[in-house]
Kinemage of the C-alpha trace (Angstrom):
@kinemage 1
@onewidth
@group {chain A} dominant
@subgroup {mainchain}
@vectorlist {calphas} color= white
{ca met a 1} P 117.785 -13.406 -129.703
{ca thr a 2} L 116.014 -10.370 -128.319
{ca ser a 3} L 115.588 -9.039 -131.828
{ca trp a 4} L 113.588 -12.097 -132.753
{ca leu a 5} L 111.326 -11.544 -129.819
{ca leu a 6} L 110.740 -7.969 -130.870
{ca leu a 7} L 109.979 -9.070 -134.383
{ca ala a 8} L 107.617 -11.678 -133.086
{ca glu a 9} L 105.740 -9.097 -131.021
{ca ala a 10} L 105.702 -6.459 -133.717
{ca gly a 11} L 104.327 -8.516 -136.478
{ca ala a 12} L 101.742 -10.483 -134.587
{ca lys a 13} L 98.352 -10.473 -136.198
{ca glu a 14} L 95.388 -11.470 -134.354
{ca gly a 15} L 92.740 -13.574 -135.660
{ca gly a 16} L 93.449 -16.776 -137.659
{ca leu a 17} L 93.509 -20.326 -136.649
{ca phe a 18} L 97.241 -20.594 -137.324
{ca asp a 19} L 99.337 -17.513 -137.186
{ca leu a 20} L 102.522 -17.985 -139.187
{ca asp a 21} L 104.683 -15.208 -137.972
{ca ala a 22} L 108.132 -15.073 -136.357
{ca thr a 23} L 106.942 -17.111 -133.386
{ca leu a 24} L 107.207 -20.401 -135.245
{ca pro a 25} L 110.942 -20.186 -136.071
{ca leu a 26} L 111.606 -18.837 -132.599
{ca met a 27} L 109.832 -21.835 -130.998
{ca ala a 28} L 111.652 -24.208 -133.317
{ca leu a 29} L 114.964 -22.647 -132.324
{ca gln a 30} L 114.048 -22.889 -128.630
{ca val a 31} L 113.142 -26.573 -129.051
{ca val a 32} L 116.454 -27.281 -130.784
{ca ile a 33} L 118.443 -25.404 -128.142
{ca leu a 34} L 116.494 -27.073 -125.341
{ca thr a 35} L 117.120 -30.457 -126.978
{ca phe a 36} L 120.886 -29.844 -127.110
{ca ile a 37} L 120.925 -28.588 -123.522
{ca leu a 38} L 118.880 -31.507 -122.227
{ca asn a 39} L 120.928 -33.940 -124.269
{ca ser a 40} L 124.233 -32.618 -122.957
{ca leu a 41} L 123.120 -32.114 -119.342
{ca phe a 42} L 120.771 -35.025 -118.691
{ca phe a 43} L 120.511 -37.608 -121.463
{ca arg a 44} L 124.239 -38.230 -122.056
{ca pro a 45} L 125.047 -38.764 -118.333
{ca val a 46} L 121.955 -40.901 -117.901
{ca gly a 47} L 122.797 -42.823 -121.086
{ca lys a 48} L 126.356 -43.269 -119.887
{ca ala a 49} L 125.109 -44.488 -116.507
{ca val a 50} L 122.732 -46.900 -118.251
{ca glu a 51} L 125.531 -48.174 -120.511
{ca asp a 52} L 127.852 -48.543 -117.506
{ca arg a 53} L 125.151 -50.429 -115.656
{ca glu a 54} L 124.544 -52.698 -118.643
{ca gly a 55} L 128.289 -53.343 -118.856
{ca tyr a 56} L 128.401 -54.120 -115.136
{ca ile a 57} L 125.438 -56.461 -115.478
{ca ala a 58} L 127.026 -58.191 -118.481
{ca thr a 59} L 130.335 -58.699 -116.649
{ca ser a 60} L 128.501 -59.803 -113.515
{ca arg a 61} L 126.515 -62.351 -115.513
{ca ala a 62} L 129.700 -63.607 -117.188
{ca glu a 63} L 131.424 -63.922 -113.803
{ca ala a 64} L 128.360 -65.630 -112.360
{ca lys a 65} L 128.351 -68.113 -115.243
{ca gln a 66} L 132.051 -68.803 -114.678
{ca lys a 67} L 131.518 -69.265 -110.960
{ca leu a 68} L 128.543 -71.524 -111.618
{ca ala a 69} L 130.603 -73.617 -114.023
{ca gln a 70} L 133.408 -73.763 -111.472
{ca ala a 71} L 130.959 -74.745 -108.727
{ca glu a 72} L 129.509 -77.486 -110.925
{ca arg a 73} L 133.010 -78.722 -111.726
{ca leu a 74} L 133.914 -78.726 -108.025
{ca glu a 75} L 130.665 -80.502 -107.215
{ca ala a 76} L 131.468 -83.187 -109.791
{ca glu a 77} L 134.998 -83.556 -108.372
{ca leu a 78} L 133.678 -83.789 -104.817
{ca lys a 79} L 131.089 -86.372 -105.866
{ca glu a 80} L 133.864 -88.398 -107.481
{ca gln a 81} L 136.015 -88.078 -104.352
{ca leu a 82} L 133.059 -89.090 -102.195
{ca lys a 83} L 132.427 -92.098 -104.435
{ca glu a 84} L 136.094 -93.104 -104.195
{ca ala a 85} L 136.060 -92.611 -100.421
{ca arg a 86} L 132.967 -94.797 -100.096
{ca gln a 87} L 134.559 -97.501 -102.230
{ca leu a 88} L 137.748 -97.292 -100.176
{ca ser a 89} L 135.834 -97.440 -96.890
{ca gln a 90} L 133.826 -100.436 -98.125
{ca lys a 91} L 137.061 -102.106 -99.153
{ca leu a 92} L 138.618 -101.362 -95.753
{ca ile a 93} L 135.525 -102.664 -93.953
{ca leu a 94} L 135.620 -105.853 -96.027
{ca glu a 95} L 139.337 -106.299 -95.323
{ca ala a 96} L 138.772 -105.682 -91.610
{ca glu a 97} L 135.948 -108.232 -91.554
{ca gln a 98} L 138.132 -110.762 -93.348
{ca glu a 99} L 141.037 -110.054 -90.990
{ca ser a 100} L 138.839 -110.415 -87.903
{ca asp a 101} L 137.372 -113.638 -89.320
{ca arg a 102} L 140.896 -114.935 -89.973
{ca leu a 103} L 142.001 -113.973 -86.462
{ca tyr a 104} L 138.881 -115.631 -85.020
{ca arg a 105} L 139.624 -118.822 -86.925
{ca glu a 106} L 143.262 -118.756 -85.831
{ca ala a 107} L 142.278 -118.169 -82.218
{ca leu a 108} L 139.700 -120.938 -82.483
{ca ala a 109} L 142.295 -123.275 -83.994
{ca val a 110} L 144.810 -122.422 -81.254
{ca ala a 111} L 142.166 -122.889 -78.560
{ca thr a 112} L 141.063 -126.183 -80.114
{ca ala a 113} L 144.684 -127.375 -80.340
{ca glu a 114} L 145.326 -126.387 -76.723
{ca ser a 115} L 142.113 -128.058 -75.668
{ca asn a 116} L 143.041 -131.229 -77.539
{ca ala a 117} L 146.545 -131.142 -76.051
{ca ser a 118} L 145.137 -130.644 -72.536
{ca arg a 119} L 142.648 -133.451 -73.083
{ca glu a 120} L 145.383 -135.744 -74.411
{ca gln a 121} L 147.614 -134.843 -71.454
{ca ala a 122} L 144.743 -135.548 -69.040
{ca arg a 123} L 144.037 -138.864 -70.800
{ca arg a 124} L 147.697 -139.867 -70.486
{ca glu a 125} L 147.743 -138.915 -66.812
{ca ile a 126} L 144.539 -140.887 -66.221
{ca asp a 127} L 145.991 -143.884 -68.109
{ca ser a 128} L 149.174 -143.577 -66.082
{ca gln a 129} L 147.234 -143.350 -62.795
{ca arg a 130} L 145.018 -146.284 -63.861
{ca thr a 131} L 148.048 -148.373 -64.706
{ca thr a 132} L 149.587 -147.471 -61.366
{ca ala a 133} L 146.325 -148.236 -59.586
{ca leu a 134} L 146.005 -151.566 -61.420
{ca gln a 135} L 149.566 -152.496 -60.499
{ca gln a 136} L 148.936 -151.544 -56.890
{ca leu a 137} L 145.668 -153.490 -56.877
{ca ser a 138} L 147.415 -156.395 -58.471
{ca gly a 139} L 150.131 -156.240 -55.797
{ca asp a 140} L 147.501 -155.860 -53.025
{ca ala a 141} L 145.477 -158.735 -54.495
{ca ser a 142} L 148.472 -161.025 -54.614
{ca gln a 143} L 149.419 -160.039 -51.053
{ca leu a 144} L 145.816 -160.601 -49.914
{ca ala a 145} L 145.767 -163.952 -51.718
{ca thr a 146} L 149.005 -164.905 -49.985
{ca gln a 147} L 147.573 -163.951 -46.614
{ca ile a 148} L 144.408 -165.926 -47.283
{ca val a 149} L 146.428 -168.938 -48.305
{ca asp a 150} L 148.671 -168.562 -45.261
{ca arg a 151} L 145.683 -168.373 -42.906
{ca leu a 152} L 143.978 -171.276 -44.524
{ca leu a 153} L 147.116 -173.328 -44.267
{ca ser a 154} L 147.798 -172.361 -40.710
{ca ala a 155} L 144.217 -173.131 -39.726
{ca ser a 156} L 144.386 -176.572 -41.015
């Protein structure tokens, strides 16, 4: 390589717009060597890093799409479960309302029956007491009538 430099210095002419001497092939060789050095030292590792990063991004996007699909599927399942739970709770509320209405009617029927029985018992007791009172009054009236007759007869 040093011989090329010596040739380039020895044969250099001064003067023209473009000097075509040994400098041109030497510069071309330097550019090629520099290109190989830069390619092996910088561009390949950077290219590899860029490719690795692109691969990472691609796998991350694929995983994100899978997770999104899974999340949407879970959301749909949870919405369905929520819908079923609401229907079940509405059904349970309706059954509870019907049961409480049935129990209310039964309690009302029992209370009405007890009330009617108590009223009938009270009516029978009143009828019994009235009959007893009428019999007593009838006995007192006949006794009073006998006394009146006896006094009227003894006064005459």
